[in-house]
C-alpha positions as CSV (number, residue, x, y, z in Angstrom):
1,X,107.7,57.1,129.8
2,X,104.8,59.4,128.9
3,X,103.8,59.8,125.2
4,X,103.2,63.0,123.3
5,X,99.4,62.7,124.0
6,X,99.9,62.2,127.7
7,X,98.0,65.0,129.6
8,X,101.2,65.9,131.4
9,X,102.7,67.0,128.1
10,X,99.5,68.5,126.7
11,X,100.0,72.2,127.4
12,X,96.3,72.9,127.1
13,X,95.8,71.1,130.5
14,X,98.0,73.8,132.1
15,X,95.7,76.6,131.0
16,X,92.1,77.6,131.6
17,X,91.2,76.5,128.1
18,X,89.3,73.2,127.7
19,X,91.4,70.3,126.6
20,X,89.3,68.8,123.7
21,X,92.0,66.5,122.5
22,X,95.8,66.5,122.3
23,X,97.4,67.7,119.1
24,X,97.6,64.8,116.7
25,X,98.4,66.5,113.4
26,X,101.6,68.3,112.4
27,X,99.7,71.5,112.1
28,X,98.4,71.2,115.6
29,X,102.0,70.7,116.9
30,X,103.1,73.8,115.0
31,X,100.3,75.9,116.3
32,X,101.0,74.8,119.9
33,X,104.8,75.4,119.3
34,X,104.1,78.9,117.9
35,X,101.9,79.6,121.0
36,X,104.7,78.4,123.3
37,X,107.3,80.5,121.4
38,X,105.0,83.5,121.6
39,X,104.4,83.1,125.3
40,X,108.1,82.6,126.0
41,X,109.1,85.8,124.0
42,X,106.2,87.7,125.5
43,X,107.6,87.3,129.0
44,X,111.0,88.4,127.7
45,X,110.0,91.3,125.5
46,X,106.5,92.4,126.8
47,X,104.9,91.6,123.4
48,X,104.2,88.7,121.1
49,X,107.0,87.7,118.8
50,X,105.9,86.5,115.4
51,X,107.8,84.2,113.0
52,X,108.1,87.0,110.4
53,X,111.6,87.9,109.3
54,X,113.0,84.5,110.2
55,X,114.2,81.7,107.9
56,X,112.5,78.4,108.3
57,X,115.7,77.0,109.9
58,X,115.7,79.9,112.5
59,X,112.0,79.4,113.3
60,X,112.6,75.6,113.7
61,X,115.4,76.2,116.2
62,X,113.3,78.6,118.2
63,X,110.4,76.1,118.2
64,X,112.7,73.3,119.3
65,X,114.0,75.4,122.1
66,X,110.5,76.3,123.2
67,X,109.2,72.7,123.0
68,X,112.3,71.2,124.8
69,X,110.6,72.2,128.1
70,X,107.7,69.8,127.2
71,X,109.3,67.2,124.9
72,X,112.7,65.6,125.2
73,X,114.9,66.4,122.1
74,X,112.2,67.8,119.9
75,X,112.9,67.9,116.2
76,X,111.0,70.5,114.2
77,X,110.9,71.0,110.5
78,X,109.3,74.2,109.0
79,X,108.1,74.2,105.5
80,X,106.8,77.5,103.9
81,X,103.6,76.6,101.9
82,X,102.8,80.1,100.7
83,X,104.5,83.5,100.8
84,X,103.3,86.9,99.8
85,X,106.3,89.0,100.8
86,X,106.9,92.6,101.6
87,X,104.5,95.3,100.1
88,X,107.3,96.2,97.7
89,X,107.3,92.6,96.4
90,X,103.5,92.3,96.0
91,X,100.9,93.0,93.4
92,X,97.8,94.2,95.2
93,X,94.4,94.1,93.6
94,X,91.6,96.1,95.2
95,X,88.0,96.9,94.3
96,X,85.8,94.9,92.1
97,X,87.9,91.8,91.4
98,X,86.2,88.5,92.1
99,X,88.7,87.9,94.9
100,X,90.6,91.1,95.8
101,X,94.0,90.1,97.3
102,X,97.7,90.6,97.5
103,X,99.8,88.3,95.2
104,X,103.5,87.6,95.3
105,X,105.3,89.1,92.3
106,X,106.7,86.5,89.9
107,X,109.2,87.2,87.1
108,X,107.4,87.9,83.8
109,X,104.0,88.4,85.5
110,X,101.4,90.1,83.3
111,X,98.1,91.8,83.9
112,X,96.4,88.7,82.5
113,X,98.2,86.5,85.1
114,X,97.0,88.8,87.9
115,X,93.4,88.7,86.7
116,X,93.5,84.9,86.5
117,X,94.8,84.7,90.0
118,X,92.1,87.0,91.4
119,X,89.3,85.1,89.6
120,X,88.5,87.8,87.0
121,X,86.2,90.8,87.4
122,X,83.3,90.9,89.9
123,X,79.7,91.2,88.5
124,X,79.5,95.0,88.7
125,X,83.1,95.9,87.9
126,X,83.9,98.6,85.4
127,X,87.0,96.9,84.0
128,X,87.8,99.4,81.3
129,X,88.0,102.2,84.0
130,X,90.6,100.3,86.1
131,X,93.8,102.0,87.1
132,X,97.3,100.6,87.7
133,X,99.2,102.6,90.3
134,X,102.9,102.2,89.9
135,X,105.8,104.0,91.6
136,X,108.5,104.8,89.2
137,X,111.6,106.9,90.0
138,X,110.0,108.2,93.1
139,X,106.8,109.3,91.3
140,X,103.4,107.7,91.5
141,X,102.0,106.9,88.0
142,X,98.3,106.2,87.3
143,X,98.1,104.0,84.2
144,X,94.7,103.3,82.7
145,X,94.1,99.6,81.9
146,X,91.4,98.0,79.9
147,X,90.5,94.9,81.8
148,X,87.1,94.3,80.1
149,X,88.7,94.4,76.7
150,X,91.5,92.0,77.8
151,X,89.2,89.5,79.6
152,X,86.0,89.6,77.6
153,X,87.1,90.5,74.1
154,X,90.5,88.8,74.2
155,X,92.3,92.0,73.2
156,X,95.9,91.0,74.0
157,X,97.1,94.5,73.3
158,X,95.5,95.4,76.7
159,X,97.9,93.1,78.5
160,X,101.0,94.6,80.1
161,X,103.9,93.5,82.3
162,X,103.5,93.9,86.0
163,X,106.1,95.2,88.4
164,X,106.6,94.6,92.1
165,X,104.7,97.1,94.2
166,X,101.9,97.6,91.5
167,X,98.4,98.3,92.8
168,X,95.5,97.5,90.5
169,X,92.3,99.4,91.4
170,X,89.1,98.1,89.8
171,X,86.1,100.5,90.2
172,X,82.4,99.6,90.4
173,X,80.2,100.4,87.4
174,X,78.2,103.6,87.4
175,X,74.5,102.9,87.1
């Protein structure tokens, strides 16, 4: 009986890609499974199908089905290690943050929490000219925030609660 590393079961041997080595880590199996799932759906739907919008259980069942052609009775477990969510559930930080990014909103999240998550201000940031863009009752509000006061001077009055969908814009200093 062939093992999982047998070339007959290594899907890379069936393609024009070089077969460096068979997958030997769970992440390799997941990557191969997602590729199989994408190729299977592509032929059915004329486009790649991504795991977005599926629960881990639904994705595991799809992967098991796709892998069953190559592995007898595959068992797949899917664990979500990070999640950002829909735009309406994110806090987005753009501009002169040390690491601009989208963050998943968490209950009771504050401006200070967001700035810690993005690594603070970049070297040439103009923190006290930052703007928080917030949609409220169908209107877009532009709220001035004082990041330099909060982070450098410890002015806790500059801290404020964040809401899902907030966008923090940090401009560059004028020279």
